[in-house]
matplotlib code that plots the C-alpha trace (Angstrom):
import matplotlib.pyplot as plt

x = [22.1, 20.6, 22.7, 22.2, 25.0, 24.1, 23.9, 24.7, 24.2, 24.7, 26.8, 23.7, 19.9, 19.0, 20.9, 20.4, 20.0, 23.4, 25.3, 26.9, 25.8, 28.0, 27.0, 28.9, 28.2, 29.0, 28.8, 29.8, 30.2, 29.0, 31.7, 29.6, 26.4, 24.1, 23.2, 20.2, 18.6, 14.9, 12.1, 10.1, 6.4, 4.9, 6.8, 4.1, 3.7, 0.3, -1.9, -4.9, -3.1, -1.5, 1.6, 5.3, 5.9, 9.2, 10.1, 13.4, 15.4, 18.0, 21.2, 24.8, 25.8, 23.6, 25.7, 27.5, 30.2, 32.8, 31.7, 33.7, 33.1, 33.2, 32.7, 31.9, 34.4, 31.8, 32.5, 33.7, 37.2, 39.8, 43.2, 46.5, 49.0, 52.3, 54.8, 58.3, 56.9, 54.8, 57.9, 58.4, 60.6, 58.6, 55.1, 51.9, 48.5, 45.4, 41.7, 38.3, 36.0, 32.3, 32.1, 28.8, 29.8, 32.9, 31.7, 28.6, 26.6, 27.6, 24.0, 24.1, 27.6, 31.1, 33.4, 37.2, 39.4, 38.4, 41.0, 41.0, 44.3, 46.5, 49.5, 49.7, 49.5, 50.2, 52.0, 54.1, 53.7, 51.7, 48.2, 45.4, 42.6, 39.5, 40.2, 37.9, 36.9, 35.9, 39.0, 41.5, 44.6, 47.9, 49.7, 53.4, 54.4, 53.3, 53.1, 49.7, 49.1, 45.5, 43.8, 41.6, 38.8, 35.6, 34.8, 31.3, 29.3, 27.6, 29.7, 32.7, 36.1, 39.6, 42.1, 45.9, 49.0, 52.7, 55.8, 59.4, 61.8, 64.8, 63.4, 60.7, 58.2, 54.5, 51.7, 48.1, 45.3, 41.6, 39.7, 35.9, 34.5, 31.6, 32.4, 29.5, 29.5, 30.3, 32.7, 36.1, 39.1, 40.9, 44.6, 47.0, 48.6, 52.4, 54.8, 58.0, 58.4, 61.9, 61.3, 61.8, 58.8, 58.9, 57.5, 55.6, 54.1, 50.6, 48.6, 47.6, 44.0, 41.4, 38.6, 40.1, 43.4, 45.1, 44.7, 46.8, 48.1, 48.1, 47.1, 44.0, 41.4, 38.8, 40.9, 40.5, 37.2, 38.9, 40.2, 43.1, 42.9, 44.6, 44.6, 42.3, 41.1, 39.5, 38.6, 36.0, 35.1, 31.5, 31.2, 32.4, 36.0, 37.0, 40.4, 42.9, 46.5, 49.9, 53.1, 56.6, 57.5, 56.3, 54.5, 53.8, 50.2, 50.4, 51.7, 49.0, 46.5, 48.1, 47.8, 44.0, 44.1, 45.6, 48.1, 48.1, 50.1, 51.0, 50.2, 50.2, 49.0, 45.8, 44.8, 43.6, 46.0, 47.6, 50.9, 54.0, 56.4, 58.6, 55.7, 54.3, 57.5, 56.7, 53.3, 53.0, 49.2, 46.5, 43.1, 40.3, 37.0, 35.1, 37.0, 35.3, 32.2, 30.6, 33.5, 34.8, 38.2, 39.3, 41.4, 44.8, 45.7, 49.2, 52.4, 52.3, 48.7, 48.1, 44.4, 42.7, 40.4, 37.1, 35.8, 32.2, 30.9, 30.8, 28.3, 29.4, 27.8, 27.5, 28.0, 31.6, 32.9, 32.8, 29.2, 27.6, 24.0, 23.5, 24.0, 22.0, 23.2, 26.8, 27.5, 27.3, 29.5, 31.8, 34.3, 31.6, 30.9, 34.3, 33.0, 32.7, 30.5, 32.1, 30.1, 31.2, 28.3, 28.6, 28.9, 29.2, 30.4, 30.8, 33.8, 33.4, 34.9, 32.6, 31.5, 29.0, 28.7, 26.0, 26.1, 22.5, 21.1, 20.2, 16.8, 15.2, 12.1, 12.3, 11.1, 11.8, 14.6, 16.7, 19.8, 18.6, 21.3, 20.9, 23.0, 22.3, 21.9, 18.8, 20.4, 18.7, 18.9, 17.7, 19.5, 16.9, 17.7, 15.8, 16.3, 15.7, 15.5, 17.7, 16.1, 14.7, 14.5, 11.4, 9.5, 6.1, 3.8, 3.5, 6.3, 6.4, 8.6, 10.3, 10.8, 14.4, 15.1, 12.5, 14.0, 17.3, 15.6, 14.2, 17.2, 18.0, 15.6, 16.2, 13.1, 11.4, 14.4, 15.6, 12.5, 11.1, 7.6, 7.3, 4.5, 2.5, 3.0, 1.6, -0.9, 0.5, 3.7, 6.0, 6.7, 10.2, 11.8, 15.2, 16.6, 15.6, 17.4, 20.5, 20.8, 20.4, 23.6, 25.4, 25.4, 28.2, 25.5, 24.3, 20.8, 18.0, 17.3, 14.6, 17.2, 19.7, 23.4, 24.7, 25.4, 21.8, 22.3, 20.1, 21.2, 20.9, 22.9, 22.1, 24.1, 23.0, 26.4, 25.7, 23.3, 19.9, 18.0, 14.7, 14.2, 13.7, 10.7, 9.0, 9.9, 7.1, 7.6, 6.8, 4.6, 2.3, 2.9, 2.7, 4.9, 6.2, 8.1, 9.8, 7.7, 4.6, 5.3, 5.3, 1.6, 1.3, 3.7, 1.7, -1.4, 0.2, 1.5, -1.9, -3.8, -1.4, 0.0, 3.3, 5.2, 8.7, 10.4, 12.3, 13.6, 13.3, 17.1, 16.9, 14.4, 16.6, 19.6, 17.8, 14.9, 12.0, 13.8, 13.3, 9.5, 8.4, 8.2, 5.6, 1.9, 1.5, 3.8, 2.7, 4.3, 5.0, 3.0, 5.1, 7.3, 7.8, 11.4, 12.1, 14.7, 13.9, 14.9, 12.6, 9.7, 10.5, 10.5, 7.1, 5.6, 6.9, 5.7, 2.1, 2.0, 2.9, 0.1, 1.6, -0.6, 0.3, -1.2, -0.2, -0.7, 0.1, 0.3, 2.8, 4.6, 6.6, 7.2, 10.9, 13.7, 16.5, 19.6, 22.3, 25.8, 27.9, 31.2, 30.2, 29.1, 32.4, 31.4, 27.9, 24.5, 22.7, 25.2, 24.5, 21.2, 20.9, 18.1, 17.8, 14.8, 14.1, 11.4, 8.3, 7.1, 6.9, 10.3, 12.1, 14.8, 15.4, 18.5, 20.1, 19.7, 22.0, 22.2, 19.3, 21.2, 22.6, 26.3, 26.4, 24.3, 24.0, 20.2, 17.7, 16.5, 13.3, 9.9, 9.2, 6.1, 8.5, 10.5, 7.3, 6.6, 3.2, 2.7, -0.8, 0.4, 1.9, -1.0, -3.7, -3.5, -1.3, -0.5, -2.5, -2.6, -1.2, -2.2, -0.9, -3.6, -6.2, -7.1, -10.6, -12.3, -13.4, -16.9, -17.8, -18.7, -21.0, -17.8, -17.5, -20.7, -19.1, -18.8, -15.2, -14.4, -17.4, -15.7, -13.3, -16.2, -17.6, -18.5, -18.6, -22.0, -22.3, -23.0, -20.4, -17.6, -14.3, -11.6, -13.1, -10.5, -6.8, -3.4, -2.3, -4.5, -7.6, -8.6, -7.3, -7.4, -4.8, -1.3, -0.8, -3.4, -3.6, -6.6, -7.8, -7.4, -7.4, -6.3, -3.0, -2.4, -4.8, -5.7, -9.1, -10.7, -9.6, -12.4, -12.4, -14.2, -14.1, -13.3, -12.6, -13.9, -15.4, -14.0, -10.6, -9.7, -8.0, -4.7, -4.9, -3.6, -3.4, 0.1, 1.8, 2.3, -1.5, -2.2, -0.7, -1.1, -2.1, -5.7, -8.2, -9.9, -7.0, -7.6, -9.5, -12.7, -13.5, -11.2, -12.5, -9.0, -8.1, -9.2, -8.1, -9.5, -9.2, -8.8, -8.7, -7.7, -6.8, -3.5, -2.8, -2.5, -4.6, -2.8, -4.2, -3.5, -5.3, -4.4, -5.4, -4.1, -3.3, -0.1, -2.3, -4.1, -1.9, -2.3, -5.9, -5.0, -4.0, -7.1, -9.0, -6.4, -7.2, -10.9, -12.2, -13.5, -10.1, -8.7, -11.6, -11.0, -7.3, -7.8, -10.3, -7.9, -4.8, -6.6, -7.6, -4.3, -2.2, -3.8, -2.0, -3.0, -4.5, -7.3, -10.8, -11.5, -13.7, -17.3, -17.6, -19.4, -16.4, -14.4, -15.1, -13.5, -13.0, -11.8, -10.5, -13.6, -15.6, -13.9, -15.9, -14.4, -15.3, -15.7, -18.7, -20.1, -19.9, -21.8, -24.4]
y = [-0.6, 2.9, 5.7, 9.3, 11.0, 14.5, 15.1, 18.2, 20.4, 24.0, 25.4, 26.8, 26.4, 30.0, 32.9, 36.6, 39.0, 40.3, 37.3, 34.4, 30.8, 28.0, 24.8, 21.5, 19.2, 15.6, 15.1, 11.5, 10.8, 13.8, 16.2, 19.2, 20.2, 23.2, 25.2, 27.5, 29.3, 28.7, 29.7, 26.7, 27.0, 23.5, 20.2, 17.7, 15.9, 14.4, 15.0, 15.8, 19.0, 21.9, 19.9, 20.8, 24.5, 26.4, 29.9, 30.9, 33.5, 35.7, 34.8, 35.6, 32.1, 30.5, 28.7, 25.5, 24.1, 21.4, 18.2, 16.2, 13.3, 13.9, 11.2, 11.1, 9.3, 7.9, 6.3, 7.8, 7.6, 9.6, 10.5, 12.1, 13.3, 11.5, 12.4, 11.1, 9.8, 7.2, 5.8, 3.3, 0.2, -1.7, -1.0, -1.9, -1.1, -1.5, -0.5, -1.7, -2.5, -3.2, -4.4, -4.5, -6.2, -8.2, -10.7, -10.3, -12.8, -13.1, -12.9, -9.2, -8.0, -9.1, -6.3, -6.6, -6.1, -3.3, -1.0, -0.4, 1.5, 1.6, 3.2, 0.8, 1.2, -1.1, -3.7, -1.3, -0.2, -1.6, -1.8, -3.6, -4.9, -7.1, -9.4, -10.6, -13.7, -11.5, -12.3, -9.9, -9.4, -7.6, -6.4, -5.6, -4.8, -7.8, -10.1, -10.9, -12.5, -13.5, -15.2, -17.2, -16.6, -14.9, -11.8, -11.6, -8.7, -6.1, -7.1, -5.4, -6.9, -5.7, -6.2, -5.5, -6.4, -6.0, -6.3, -6.4, -5.4, -6.8, -10.3, -10.3, -11.5, -10.7, -11.2, -10.7, -10.5, -10.9, -10.7, -10.6, -8.6, -11.0, -14.7, -17.2, -20.6, -22.5, -19.9, -21.4, -19.7, -17.4, -17.6, -14.9, -15.7, -15.6, -15.9, -14.4, -12.2, -11.2, -7.9, -4.2, -1.9, 0.0, 3.4, 5.6, 9.0, 7.5, 9.1, 7.2, 6.1, 5.2, 2.9, 2.7, 2.3, 4.1, 2.5, 4.9, 8.5, 10.1, 12.9, 11.3, 14.2, 11.9, 11.9, 15.7, 15.2, 12.9, 14.3, 14.9, 15.6, 12.9, 10.3, 7.4, 5.6, 2.2, -0.6, 1.6, 0.0, -0.6, -0.4, 1.4, 2.0, 3.1, 4.2, 3.4, 3.6, 3.5, 2.9, 2.6, -0.6, -4.2, -4.0, -6.9, -7.8, -6.0, -2.8, -3.1, -3.1, 0.0, 1.7, 1.4, 4.4, 6.5, 9.3, 10.8, 14.0, 15.2, 11.8, 12.0, 9.8, 11.8, 11.0, 7.8, 5.2, 5.3, 4.3, 4.8, 7.6, 5.1, 3.8, 7.3, 8.1, 5.4, 6.8, 7.9, 8.6, 7.9, 9.0, 9.5, 9.7, 10.9, 14.2, 16.6, 14.7, 17.8, 18.2, 16.5, 16.0, 12.8, 14.2, 12.7, 13.3, 11.8, 13.9, 14.8, 15.8, 14.0, 15.0, 13.1, 14.8, 13.0, 12.7, 12.3, 12.8, 9.4, 9.0, 10.1, 10.4, 6.6, 4.2, 2.8, -0.5, 0.7, 2.1, 1.2, 1.8, 4.4, 7.7, 8.1, 11.6, 11.6, 15.0, 13.5, 10.5, 11.5, 8.8, 6.1, 7.6, 7.0, 5.2, 6.5, 4.5, 4.6, 3.6, 2.8, 5.0, 8.1, 11.4, 15.0, 16.8, 15.6, 18.0, 18.5, 21.3, 24.2, 24.3, 27.1, 30.3, 32.9, 36.4, 36.8, 40.2, 42.6, 43.3, 39.8, 38.3, 35.9, 32.7, 29.0, 28.6, 25.8, 25.4, 23.3, 20.9, 19.2, 17.5, 17.1, 13.3, 14.0, 13.9, 16.2, 17.3, 20.3, 21.7, 23.6, 26.7, 29.7, 33.4, 34.8, 38.5, 40.0, 40.8, 44.4, 44.1, 42.0, 42.2, 41.2, 40.8, 37.1, 34.5, 30.9, 29.0, 26.2, 23.1, 22.4, 20.5, 18.0, 17.9, 17.0, 14.4, 12.6, 13.3, 10.4, 8.0, 4.3, 2.9, 2.0, -0.2, -1.4, -1.8, -5.3, -4.1, -1.3, -3.0, -3.6, 0.0, 1.5, -1.1, -1.6, -2.4, 0.7, 2.3, 3.7, 6.5, 6.4, 8.4, 5.5, 2.9, 5.1, 5.7, 1.9, 1.5, 4.5, 4.3, 6.9, 9.5, 8.8, 8.0, 9.7, 9.8, 7.2, 4.7, 2.5, 2.3, -0.8, -2.3, -1.9, 1.0, 4.0, 7.1, 10.1, 12.7, 14.2, 16.7, 19.2, 19.3, 16.4, 15.8, 15.3, 13.5, 13.3, 17.1, 17.3, 18.5, 15.6, 13.2, 11.0, 9.5, 5.8, 6.5, 8.9, 7.8, 11.5, 14.5, 14.6, 17.3, 19.6, 18.9, 18.7, 22.2, 23.4, 22.7, 25.6, 27.8, 27.2, 28.3, 31.5, 32.4, 31.6, 33.7, 36.6, 36.9, 38.6, 36.5, 36.0, 32.7, 31.9, 28.6, 27.0, 27.1, 30.9, 30.9, 28.6, 30.9, 34.3, 33.6, 36.0, 38.7, 36.4, 36.4, 39.5, 41.7, 39.5, 39.5, 35.8, 32.8, 29.9, 26.5, 23.8, 20.6, 18.5, 20.5, 17.4, 18.0, 21.1, 22.8, 24.2, 27.8, 27.5, 26.5, 29.3, 31.8, 30.6, 30.7, 34.2, 35.3, 34.1, 35.4, 38.9, 39.0, 37.1, 34.8, 31.2, 29.1, 25.5, 23.9, 20.3, 17.8, 15.8, 19.0, 19.9, 16.1, 15.3, 17.1, 18.3, 20.3, 21.6, 20.3, 23.2, 21.8, 22.7, 26.3, 27.5, 25.9, 27.5, 27.4, 24.2, 21.9, 18.8, 18.1, 15.5, 13.6, 10.5, 8.2, 7.3, 5.3, 6.5, 8.0, 6.5, 5.0, 3.0, 2.4, 3.2, 4.4, 2.1, 2.8, 5.6, 7.1, 9.5, 12.7, 14.6, 14.6, 18.2, 20.1, 17.6, 18.0, 15.1, 13.8, 12.0, 13.7, 17.2, 15.8, 14.0, 17.2, 18.8, 20.8, 19.7, 19.4, 20.7, 24.0, 25.4, 25.4, 23.9, 20.4, 17.4, 14.3, 11.2, 8.9, 8.0, 5.9, 5.7, 4.2, 7.0, 10.4, 11.6, 15.0, 17.2, 18.1, 21.3, 21.0, 23.2, 25.0, 26.4, 28.5, 30.3, 34.0, 33.8, 31.8, 31.8, 34.3, 31.6, 29.7, 32.4, 30.9, 27.4, 25.9, 24.0, 20.6, 20.9, 18.3, 20.1, 18.7, 15.6, 15.9, 16.4, 15.4, 13.4, 10.3, 11.9, 14.1, 16.8, 14.7, 12.0, 10.5, 11.9, 13.8, 16.1, 16.5, 18.9, 17.5, 19.9, 17.1, 16.9, 20.6, 22.3, 25.7, 25.2, 27.8, 26.0, 25.5, 22.2, 23.7, 20.6, 16.9, 13.8, 11.5, 8.2, 8.3, 6.6, 3.0, 0.3, 1.4, 4.5, 3.6, 5.4, 6.5, 4.4, 7.2, 7.6, 4.1, 2.0, -1.5, -3.1, -4.0, -4.3, -1.2, 1.1, 1.8, 4.4, 2.3, 2.4, 4.5, 8.1, 9.6, 8.4, 11.5, 15.0, 18.3, 21.7, 24.1, 27.7, 29.5, 33.0, 34.0, 37.2, 40.6, 40.0, 36.9, 33.5, 30.1, 28.2, 24.5, 22.4, 19.2, 17.0, 16.4, 15.8, 19.2, 21.3, 18.8, 19.9, 23.6, 23.3, 21.3, 23.0, 25.8, 26.8, 27.1, 24.9, 25.1, 24.2, 27.2, 29.3, 28.4, 29.1, 32.4, 33.6, 32.8, 34.3, 37.5, 38.1, 37.0, 39.1, 42.4, 45.0, 45.4, 42.9, 40.7, 41.8, 40.9, 37.9, 38.5, 39.4, 36.2, 34.2, 35.3, 32.7, 30.1, 26.8, 23.5, 20.4, 18.5, 20.8, 19.3, 17.1, 15.2, 16.6, 13.0, 12.8, 16.1, 15.0, 11.8, 13.1]
z = [-18.0, -17.6, -19.0, -17.9, -19.7, -18.4, -14.6, -12.6, -9.5, -8.4, -5.6, -3.9, -3.9, -3.5, -5.1, -4.6, -7.6, -8.4, -7.1, -9.0, -9.1, -10.3, -12.0, -12.1, -15.0, -15.8, -19.6, -20.0, -23.8, -25.8, -26.9, -25.9, -24.2, -24.4, -21.2, -21.0, -18.0, -17.9, -15.6, -14.4, -14.7, -14.7, -14.5, -14.9, -18.2, -17.4, -20.5, -18.3, -17.2, -18.9, -19.7, -19.3, -19.3, -19.1, -20.2, -21.7, -19.8, -21.5, -19.6, -20.6, -19.6, -22.2, -24.8, -25.8, -23.5, -23.9, -22.3, -19.8, -17.6, -13.9, -11.3, -7.6, -5.4, -3.0, 0.3, 3.6, 5.0, 6.9, 5.7, 6.9, 4.4, 4.2, 6.9, 7.9, 11.2, 9.3, 7.6, 10.4, 10.4, 13.1, 14.1, 16.0, 14.5, 16.7, 16.9, 17.8, 14.9, 14.4, 10.8, 9.0, 5.7, 6.4, 3.9, 1.7, -0.3, -3.9, -4.8, -4.0, -4.6, -3.8, -2.6, -2.2, 0.8, 3.1, 4.7, 8.5, 9.3, 6.3, 4.7, 1.8, -2.0, -4.9, -2.9, -0.8, 2.8, 5.6, 6.8, 8.7, 6.5, 6.3, 3.3, 0.6, 2.7, 5.7, 7.8, 9.5, 7.4, 7.8, 4.7, 4.7, 1.1, -1.0, 2.0, 3.5, 6.9, 7.9, 10.8, 8.5, 11.0, 9.7, 11.5, 13.0, 11.6, 13.8, 16.8, 18.5, 18.0, 19.1, 16.4, 16.4, 14.5, 15.2, 13.1, 14.4, 11.6, 13.5, 13.8, 11.1, 13.7, 12.9, 15.4, 14.4, 17.1, 16.6, 19.9, 19.8, 22.7, 23.1, 23.1, 22.9, 24.4, 21.2, 19.6, 18.9, 20.6, 18.3, 19.0, 17.9, 14.6, 14.6, 11.7, 10.3, 7.3, 6.1, 4.5, 5.1, 4.6, 1.3, 1.9, -0.5, -0.4, 0.0, 2.8, 5.9, 5.4, 8.0, 6.6, 3.2, 1.4, -1.5, -4.9, -6.9, -7.1, -10.5, -12.9, -14.3, -14.6, -13.0, -9.8, -9.4, -7.5, -5.0, -1.7, -1.7, -5.4, -7.5, -4.8, -5.5, -2.4, -2.6, -0.2, 1.6, 4.8, 6.1, 9.8, 13.0, 14.0, 17.5, 18.8, 16.0, 17.0, 15.2, 17.2, 15.9, 17.8, 17.9, 21.3, 23.6, 24.3, 27.7, 26.0, 23.4, 26.3, 27.7, 24.3, 24.4, 26.7, 24.0, 24.5, 28.0, 28.0, 31.4, 33.0, 36.8, 39.7, 39.8, 36.2, 34.6, 33.4, 30.0, 28.4, 30.3, 29.5, 27.6, 25.6, 24.9, 23.2, 20.6, 19.6, 16.0, 16.1, 18.6, 17.2, 19.6, 17.6, 20.7, 20.5, 18.1, 17.3, 15.7, 13.3, 10.2, 11.8, 13.5, 16.4, 17.0, 20.6, 20.1, 20.1, 16.4, 16.2, 12.9, 12.8, 10.0, 7.5, 7.3, 3.8, 2.7, 6.2, 8.0, 10.8, 14.3, 17.7, 17.7, 20.6, 20.9, 22.0, 25.7, 25.7, 29.0, 28.1, 30.8, 28.9, 25.7, 24.9, 23.5, 25.1, 28.6, 27.9, 25.0, 25.7, 25.2, 21.8, 20.2, 17.1, 13.6, 11.2, 7.7, 4.6, 1.1, -0.3, 1.8, -0.1, 1.2, -1.9, -5.5, -5.7, -9.5, -11.4, -12.4, -16.0, -16.1, -14.1, -14.2, -12.7, -11.9, -13.0, -10.3, -12.0, -12.2, -10.7, -7.8, -9.2, -9.8, -12.3, -13.7, -15.8, -18.7, -20.1, -23.5, -26.2, -29.9, -29.1, -27.0, -23.5, -21.0, -17.4, -15.4, -12.4, -10.2, -8.3, -6.9, -7.1, -3.6, -2.9, -0.2, 3.0, 2.7, -1.1, -1.3, -4.6, -3.4, -0.4, -1.1, -0.6, -1.5, 1.0, -0.9, 1.3, 0.3, 3.6, 2.5, -1.0, 0.6, 2.8, -0.3, -2.4, -4.8, -3.0, -3.7, -2.0, -5.3, -6.3, -2.9, -0.6, -0.8, 0.4, -2.1, -4.1, -0.9, 0.2, -3.0, -3.9, -7.3, -9.2, -8.8, -12.1, -12.1, -14.0, -15.7, -12.7, -10.4, -12.6, -12.9, -9.2, -8.6, -10.7, -9.3, -5.5, -5.4, -6.0, -2.5, -1.2, 0.6, 4.3, 3.5, 2.3, 3.9, 3.1, 1.3, 4.7, 5.8, 8.3, 7.9, 6.0, 8.3, 6.4, 3.0, 0.9, -1.7, -3.3, -5.7, -8.5, -6.9, -9.7, -7.8, -7.9, -11.6, -13.7, -15.5, -12.7, -11.3, -7.9, -7.5, -4.4, -6.1, -9.7, -10.2, -9.2, -5.7, -3.8, -6.4, -9.5, -7.4, -6.1, -9.7, -9.7, -7.3, -9.3, -12.5, -10.7, -9.3, -12.8, -14.4, -11.9, -12.4, -8.9, -8.1, -5.6, -4.2, -3.7, -0.5, 0.9, 4.3, 4.3, 4.2, 7.0, 9.1, 8.8, 8.7, 11.1, 11.4, 9.3, 6.3, 6.7, 8.4, 5.3, 3.7, 4.3, 3.6, 3.4, 1.2, 1.8, -0.7, -0.9, 1.4, 4.0, 6.1, 7.3, 9.4, 11.5, 14.9, 14.0, 10.9, 13.1, 15.6, 12.8, 11.5, 15.0, 15.6, 12.2, 12.7, 16.3, 15.0, 12.5, 9.6, 7.5, 6.6, 3.8, 4.3, 0.9, 1.7, 4.4, 6.6, 7.6, 10.7, 11.3, 11.5, 13.3, 11.0, 11.5, 9.2, 10.0, 11.2, 10.0, 6.4, 7.1, 5.6, 2.3, 2.2, 3.8, 4.3, 2.7, 4.9, 6.7, 9.4, 11.0, 13.2, 13.0, 16.6, 18.4, 16.6, 13.3, 9.9, 9.4, 6.7, 9.3, 13.0, 14.8, 17.3, 21.1, 22.2, 18.7, 18.7, 19.0, 16.0, 15.5, 14.2, 16.7, 19.5, 19.5, 20.0, 16.7, 15.8, 15.6, 16.7, 18.4, 20.9, 21.4, 22.8, 19.6, 18.3, 14.6, 15.1, 16.7, 13.5, 11.1, 13.2, 11.7, 12.0, 9.8, 10.8, 7.8, 4.4, 1.4, -2.2, -4.4, -5.2, -4.0, -3.2, -2.5, 0.4, 1.5, 3.4, 7.1, 9.2, 10.4, 6.8, 7.4, 10.4, 9.5, 10.6, 7.5, 5.2, 2.9, 1.8, 0.2, -1.9, -5.3, -3.9, -2.9, 0.3, -1.2, -4.0, -3.9, -3.6, -5.7, -7.1, -9.9, -10.0, -11.4, -8.3, -7.8, -9.3, -6.4, -4.1, -0.9, -1.0, -0.4, 3.1, 5.0, 8.1, 10.5, 13.2, 16.7, 19.7, 21.9, 20.0, 19.8, 17.3, 18.7, 20.4, 18.1, 14.9, 12.4, 10.3, 7.3, 5.0, 5.4, 3.3, 6.1, 4.9, 1.4, 1.7, 0.8, 2.9, 1.4, 3.7, 7.2, 10.5, 11.5, 14.1, 16.6, 16.9, 18.3, 21.0, 19.6, 16.4, 15.8, 13.1, 11.8, 11.3, 7.6, 5.6, 5.2, 9.0, 11.1, 11.8, 12.0, 8.5, 6.7, 5.7, 7.2, 5.6, 8.5, 9.5, 12.7, 13.6, 15.2, 17.3, 15.8, 12.8, 11.6, 10.5, 9.1, 6.4, 6.0, 3.0, 4.6, 1.6, -0.4, -3.5, -3.0, -5.3, -8.0, -8.4, -8.9, -12.6, -13.5, -16.4, -16.5, -12.9, -13.5, -10.7, -7.1, -5.6, -7.4, -6.2, -2.6, -2.7, -4.5, -2.0, 0.8, -0.9, -1.9, 1.7, 3.3, 1.0, 1.7, 3.8, 7.5, 9.9, 8.9, 9.9, 13.6, 14.3, 15.5, 19.2, 20.0, 18.7, 21.7, 24.4, 26.5, 24.8, 26.3, 24.8, 25.7, 23.5, 20.4, 18.1, 15.2, 11.8, 10.8, 13.2, 12.0, 8.4, 9.1, 11.6]

ax = plt.figure().add_subplot(projection="3d")
ax.plot(x, y, z, "-o")
ax.set_aspect("equal")
plt.show()
């Protein structure tokens, strides 16, 4: 068992000087913990580099705090607070279900009963369940009635149950929507129960049931506070209904249409007026897909609050396969997929608050948590200047959307092919082991839920243990994302640059205004996941004369959006993406489920939204490999007077970056290349390349070839390489792309005294100056066609 007794998160990623940031801490065991604000300089413990570096910051929140355990009530569900109308004598419950784990193999885990539509707690009340054996079950108080028929997973079923209090008659229906030739007929189960429903104040639950209601402090992070839900269901539910009468089978069929207020002969069929008067709740999940409310169109409007953001915009039981955008066929998208490991907000109580001084540098910071027993955790955050109060002409744009995409990744523990992927046995950190035991902390968008469906939503309001200093990712066996970006921060600090820190969350919400007062924007090492408004802002910035230094690779790849239902809680709380028909995918969305539930936009790759990866910084990602990194060599393009200034102090034949803290070189992990046929501006110069130096572990991305064949690896394929690139933008702007995730890992080598450092310094010094860049030579202005393009790989070997 792996114990992390200290974990925590902040209420925001970026905080302005003068504002307050809150921290939420789980201290599970120790009586107290110490909190200190520190500036993060370098997060890599590799002994070949400068080592771990933090700097103490005088903060009035520094001190010792009383420890307390806080837990996450993971798993999504809907609930409606208790109301007299739910205290029925007779009833009918019905819905369509598409269960994903009705029964699991004991080799993996054995869950208990799963709630479907319930108002049941501790042997009192009523509800429709899937029981421990994977069969449909009705509970009335302590009585249980089951079909005894296993429910097929990943298939639609109509289920219903009725109870007549006067006669005690119970009828239970399980009707698969698809019946195969050799499937047994499932007859309705009829029996008699002599009982009256014992009602409690438990809420109605959708996709769960109430375990208990009490004053245990650990229940304060549940919603509603103090109500413990259990039996979290895995799968889709569509059109649940509660009626205060035992309906006939024909009336049950009528109830599928839901409530039809104002029914006339010109409107579609629904329950009769007499039957409508019996409706307690008729939830239509197709209504309000972009919200976290399950709309009740019945007479009492018992809208259910959805907790932990289950997945919506999914095909329902009646999807015809003709409309693939939910906005054009809403009533065919009446399904919500609930998961027992969804999480949207840990909902912990705040332990530490810091009123950030107005006079403080914009930098990488963290709240350092420790105990006298040796426990330790860091909660990262960034101090971001207000627009108009910038502190520098240089800004580092932190890729927090990508941090959220990789948040709490389980691939090392849960992906069967992980060893083949990295060409070695993955070495895991204690965070990996802790997360494997604590699924309630949620996974990354690279993971699947416990039921095997892909995770497409990620929250920042939970401890994200993968964005911590000292953390080595299993892919790189070195820092990745947040700790890798600290390689760049160490270099900027060592070189003495003044710089601001902003986040891509800020750029998404503020647009061009967030960027336009800077001379140069520097990216992180892996800004893979991006919103459309962020990319619009970057494009507008470079087209107006701004300069972009792209310090990594695999950027501008996946379409992300922030869920608008959480805007009232704060910026960027939930990010969403859908993995569609191409791109590097650990899972893929089902047909008809490519559009985001929050914004309604098409998911997948930006490339298939008509926005070329190559158009942003002149390069695009083509390959990846995770064994070793290599180096770059200059190409004849590097001698062009438009860019030769960048190589001052570096000889032509000198290997660039044949050293580094990530794989032993600056060209590795994931790599971008120049290709004008895919969108690189035709005047882009490929000034250095790693062509011909990669191993068979490096493979061409699937979107760049049509069918599998031999020769797609780094030993033979000309597109498996990285290209350092430069191109000018209008009004004196430019982009310089270093095209490798491993690149920043070479900056700290030998305390920044190396040729990678020299190259980056030459570029940053020129890009950060006021005014437009010097104009290119007159002879550089000429017509260029795509056919004029020649691969740097050919130039390097000719």
